[in-house]
C-alpha positions as YAML, in Angstrom:
chain: A
units: angstrom
residues:
- id: 1
  name: MET
  ca: [11.08, 0.18, -13.47]
- id: 2
  name: GLN
  ca: [7.79, 0.53, -12.22]
- id: 3
  name: THR
  ca: [5.41, -2.39, -11.39]
- id: 4
  name: ARG
  ca: [2.51, -2.69, -13.76]
- id: 5
  name: ASP
  ca: [-0.95, -2.97, -12.48]
- id: 6
  name: VAL
  ca: [-1.17, -6.61, -13.58]
- id: 7
  name: GLY
  ca: [0.34, -9.43, -11.39]
- id: 8
  name: VAL
  ca: [1.08, -12.91, -12.64]
- id: 9
  name: VAL
  ca: [0.90, -15.92, -10.56]
- id: 10
  name: LEU
  ca: [2.72, -19.01, -12.07]
- id: 11
  name: ALA
  ca: [1.35, -22.19, -10.74]
- id: 12
  name: HIS
  ca: [3.58, -25.57, -11.45]
- id: 13
  name: GLY
  ca: [2.37, -28.95, -11.95]
- id: 14
  name: SER
  ca: [3.15, -32.09, -9.45]
- id: 15
  name: GLN
  ca: [6.78, -32.53, -11.05]
- id: 16
  name: ALA
  ca: [9.59, -30.91, -9.09]
- id: 17
  name: ALA
  ca: [11.34, -30.77, -12.73]
- id: 18
  name: THR
  ca: [8.75, -28.37, -13.96]
- id: 19
  name: TRP
  ca: [9.44, -25.94, -10.78]
- id: 20
  name: LYS
  ca: [13.19, -25.81, -11.36]
- id: 21
  name: GLY
  ca: [13.14, -26.01, -14.99]
- id: 22
  name: LYS
  ca: [14.79, -23.60, -17.22]
- id: 23
  name: THR
  ca: [11.47, -22.34, -19.10]
- id: 24
  name: MET
  ca: [9.58, -21.55, -16.04]
- id: 25
  name: THR
  ca: [12.82, -19.79, -14.60]
- id: 26
  name: GLN
  ca: [13.11, -17.81, -18.00]
- id: 27
  name: LEU
  ca: [9.38, -17.25, -18.09]
- id: 28
  name: ALA
  ca: [9.19, -15.75, -14.53]
- id: 29
  name: THR
  ca: [12.37, -13.54, -14.89]
- id: 30
  name: ALA
  ca: [11.07, -12.38, -18.31]
- id: 31
  name: LEU
  ca: [7.83, -11.27, -16.72]
- id: 32
  name: ALA
  ca: [9.47, -9.82, -13.89]
- id: 33
  name: ALA
  ca: [12.08, -7.85, -15.94]
- id: 34
  name: ALA
  ca: [8.91, -6.37, -17.96]
- id: 35
  name: GLY
  ca: [7.60, -4.98, -14.72]
- id: 36
  name: TYR
  ca: [5.09, -7.69, -13.84]
- id: 37
  name: LEU
  ca: [4.98, -8.75, -10.26]
- id: 38
  name: THR
  ca: [5.61, -12.40, -10.55]
- id: 39
  name: VAL
  ca: [4.71, -15.17, -7.89]
- id: 40
  name: ARG
  ca: [5.68, -18.80, -8.53]
- id: 41
  name: TYR
  ca: [3.75, -21.68, -6.97]
- id: 42
  name: TYR
  ca: [4.85, -25.26, -6.15]
- id: 43
  name: CYS
  ca: [3.03, -27.50, -3.81]
- id: 44
  name: PRO
  ca: [3.27, -31.17, -4.45]
- id: 45
  name: GLY
  ca: [0.63, -33.73, -2.75]
- id: 46
  name: LYS
  ca: [-3.08, -34.37, -2.69]
- id: 47
  name: GLU
  ca: [-5.32, -31.82, -4.83]
- id: 48
  name: GLN
  ca: [-7.22, -30.64, -1.50]
- id: 49
  name: ARG
  ca: [-4.14, -30.00, -0.07]
- id: 50
  name: ARG
  ca: [-2.77, -27.93, -3.02]
- id: 51
  name: LEU
  ca: [-6.03, -26.14, -3.43]
- id: 52
  name: ARG
  ca: [-5.71, -24.62, 0.24]
- id: 53
  name: ILE
  ca: [-2.00, -23.71, -0.23]
- id: 54
  name: PHE
  ca: [-2.72, -22.31, -3.65]
- id: 55
  name: GLU
  ca: [-5.30, -20.11, -2.04]
- id: 56
  name: LYS
  ca: [-2.99, -18.85, 0.68]
- id: 57
  name: THR
  ca: [-0.41, -18.10, -2.09]
- id: 58
  name: LEU
  ca: [-2.86, -15.73, -3.83]
- id: 59
  name: ASP
  ca: [-3.92, -14.15, -0.63]
- id: 60
  name: ALA
  ca: [-0.27, -13.85, 0.13]
- id: 61
  name: ALA
  ca: [0.40, -12.14, -3.40]
- id: 62
  name: ALA
  ca: [-2.51, -9.87, -3.34]
- id: 63
  name: THR
  ca: [-1.54, -8.46, 0.17]
- id: 64
  name: SER
  ca: [2.11, -7.99, -0.28]
- id: 65
  name: PRO
  ca: [3.28, -4.60, -0.20]
- id: 66
  name: PHE
  ca: [5.08, -5.21, -3.50]
- id: 67
  name: ALA
  ca: [1.73, -5.51, -5.01]
- id: 68
  name: ARG
  ca: [0.25, -2.44, -3.97]
- id: 69
  name: GLY
  ca: [-0.20, -1.15, -7.54]
- id: 70
  name: VAL
  ca: [-1.74, -4.38, -9.11]
- id: 71
  name: SER
  ca: [-5.34, -4.40, -9.39]
- id: 72
  name: ARG
  ca: [-5.70, -7.60, -11.67]
- id: 73
  name: TRP
  ca: [-4.28, -11.02, -11.43]
- id: 74
  name: VAL
  ca: [-3.35, -13.65, -14.24]
- id: 75
  name: ILE
  ca: [-2.88, -17.05, -13.19]
- id: 76
  name: GLY
  ca: [-1.35, -19.57, -15.48]
- id: 77
  name: GLY
  ca: [0.45, -22.88, -15.28]
- id: 78
  name: ILE
  ca: [2.13, -26.06, -16.62]
...
């Protein structure tokens, strides 16, 4: 299947259970199976640190060779 032009970044809350939870895993798997480049992001800690790591995550996702066909990004989280 060809990757769609929309990528998805799933940001998780500070609870590790959310990161490893069944709902987020199934959501990420379903999006990937539908052809969306899907990136999961989790970073516990202080807000300022999480923001820096989140920005680096977005940069890494956008510049990944897997993201060549992605022109738009959707960011969501729990």
